[in-house]
C-alpha positions in Angstrom: 82.5 126.1 94.8 80.2 124.5 97.4 80.2 121.5 99.7 77.2 119.3 99.4 75.3 118.3 102.5 72.8 115.5 102.0 70.2 114.3 104.5 71.1 111.2 106.4 69.6 108.2 104.6 69.7 104.5 105.3 71.7 102.6 102.8 69.6 99.7 101.5 71.2 96.3 101.5 71.4 95.4 97.8 73.7 92.5 97.9 72.9 88.9 98.8 73.7 87.0 102.0 76.4 84.9 100.2 78.2 88.1 99.2 77.9 89.6 102.7 79.3 86.4 104.3 82.3 86.4 101.9 82.8 90.1 102.4 82.7 89.9 106.2 86.1 88.2 106.5 88.3 90.1 108.8 91.0 92.3 107.5 93.3 93.0 110.4 96.4 95.2 110.1 98.7 97.2 112.3 98.4 100.9 111.5 101.7 101.8 113.2 103.5 99.1 111.3 101.8 100.3 108.1 103.0 103.9 108.7 106.6 102.6 108.9 106.1 100.7 105.6 104.4 103.6 103.8 107.5 105.7 102.8 107.5 104.4 99.3 103.8 105.2 98.9 104.3 108.8 99.8 105.8 109.9 96.5 102.4 109.4 94.8 99.8 109.3 97.5 101.3 111.7 100.1 102.6 110.7 103.5 99.1 110.5 104.9 97.3 109.2 101.8 96.2 112.7 100.6 97.8 112.9 97.1 98.6 116.4 95.9 98.5 115.3 92.2 95.1 114.4 90.9 96.4 111.6 88.7 96.8 109.6 91.9 93.9 108.8 94.2 93.5 110.0 97.8 93.6 106.8 99.9 93.4 108.5 103.3 90.3 107.3 105.1 89.5 104.7 102.5 88.1 101.4 103.8 90.9 99.1 104.8 89.2 96.1 103.2 89.1 98.0 99.9 92.7 99.1 100.0 93.8 95.6 100.8 91.8 94.2 97.9 93.3 96.7 95.5 96.8 95.8 96.6 96.1 92.1 96.1 94.6 92.8 92.7 97.6 94.9 91.6 99.8 92.0 92.8 97.7 89.5 90.9 97.8 91.7 87.8 101.6 91.9 87.9 101.9 88.1 88.4 99.6 87.3 85.5 100.8 89.9 83.1 97.6 91.8 83.3 95.3 88.9 82.7 94.0 88.9 86.2 93.4 91.4 89.0 94.2 95.1 88.2 96.9 96.1 85.8 99.0 99.2 86.4 102.7 99.5 85.6 103.6 101.8 88.5 101.7 99.8 91.1 103.0 96.5 89.8 106.5 97.5 90.9 105.2 98.9 94.2 103.4 95.7 95.3 105.9 93.1 94.0 107.7 92.6 97.3 104.7 93.1 99.6 103.7 90.3 101.9 100.1 89.7 103.1 101.1 91.3 106.4 102.5 94.3 104.6 99.3 94.8 102.6 97.1 94.6 105.6 99.3 96.9 107.6 99.4 99.5 104.8 95.6 99.2 104.5 95.1 99.8 108.2 97.4 102.8 108.2 95.9 104.7 105.3 92.4 103.8 106.5 93.2 105.5 109.8 94.1 108.8 108.2 91.8 111.7 107.6 91.0 112.6 104.0 91.2 116.2 103.0 87.9 117.8 102.0 86.9 118.2 98.4 84.4 120.5 96.6 81.9 120.3 93.8 81.8 123.0 91.1 78.4 124.9 91.1 77.7 123.8 87.5 77.8 120.1 88.4 75.6 120.1 91.5 72.1 119.7 90.0 72.9 117.3 87.2 75.4 115.4 89.4 72.9 114.9 92.2 70.2 113.7 89.8 72.4 111.0 88.3 74.1 110.1 91.5 71.0 109.7 93.6 68.5 108.6 91.0 70.4 107.1 88.1 68.6 107.0 84.8 65.8 104.4 84.5 65.4 104.8 80.7 69.0 104.1 80.1 69.3 101.3 82.7 71.7 103.3 84.8 71.5 102.4 88.5 71.8 105.2 91.1 75.4 105.5 92.3 74.2 105.9 95.9 72.8 102.3 95.9 76.4 101.0 96.4 78.4 104.1 97.4 75.8 105.5 99.8 74.1 108.9 99.8 77.3 110.6 100.9 79.7 108.5 98.9 81.2 106.7 101.8 80.8 103.2 100.3 80.5 100.0 102.3 83.5 98.3 103.9 82.1 94.8 104.1 81.1 94.7 100.5 84.3 96.5 99.5 82.4 99.4 97.9 84.9 102.3 98.1 84.5 105.7 99.6 84.4 108.1 96.6 83.6 111.4 98.3 86.4 113.9 98.5 88.2 112.1 95.7 90.0 113.9 92.9 87.7 114.5 89.9 90.4 113.6 87.4 91.0 110.3 89.1 87.3 109.4 89.2 87.0 110.3 85.6 90.0 108.1 84.6 88.6 105.1 86.5 85.1 105.5 84.9 86.6 105.7 81.5 88.8 102.6 82.2 85.7 100.6 83.4 83.8 101.7 80.3 86.6 100.6 78.0 87.1 97.4 79.9 90.6 98.3 80.7 89.9 98.0 84.4 88.1 94.7 85.3 88.5 94.0 89.0 85.0 95.1 89.9 82.7 92.5 91.6 80.6 90.7 89.0 81.4 93.4 86.4 79.1 95.9 88.2 81.1 99.0 87.4 81.7 97.9 83.8 78.0 97.4 83.2 77.2 100.8 84.5 80.1 102.7 83.0 79.4 101.4 79.5 76.0 103.2 79.6 77.5 106.5 80.7 78.2 109.3 78.2 81.3 111.4 78.3 79.1 114.2 79.8 77.8 111.8 82.5 81.3 110.9 83.5 82.4 114.5 83.6 79.5 115.5 85.8 79.7 112.6 88.2 83.5 113.0 88.5 83.1 116.6 89.6 80.0 115.9 91.7 81.5 113.4 94.1 84.4 115.6 95.2 82.1 117.6 97.5 79.8 114.8 98.5 80.3 114.7 102.3 
């Protein structure tokens, strides 16, 4: 197994001014208050957001704006019977009683934690790097780094999540869900458009690759 070190690159701004303005709204939460409220999250995500089971995502170190958005989307999904937001039976129960303040506090707490390091299997490095950094022009697949950055750290203002260090099984599950249209809370359908062009092999390689992308 090896950790991938990439040269520092500037992330090109690929989203419009209107989107940037909307995304720049402040998300302010109290991390200490969030810690006190996080006990029910620990069963799946771990006390500090580093889940030990790869079915659940690591949320330690994730952008607060992204965590907050996902919590709101889960709440919207529960309220609409899955017609809006993000639909997940477990999370629907978890967010049901959360207030706006609760969601912002939880987002602030988990964002303040340090994610545990991940790795990339040797057999996924070359192919994973090629697809992540360059995409596939012939198939109309955009480079993953265009939104998630060369090291997979995402962009907080645009709510593009950090995907480095994440469990491969979780990344795979989300790409499959986007491809099938089962997850539809991506801005302007961006992830669905990309995922539907990915083969099973592409998804397997990318899922393994991003784990050590830091």
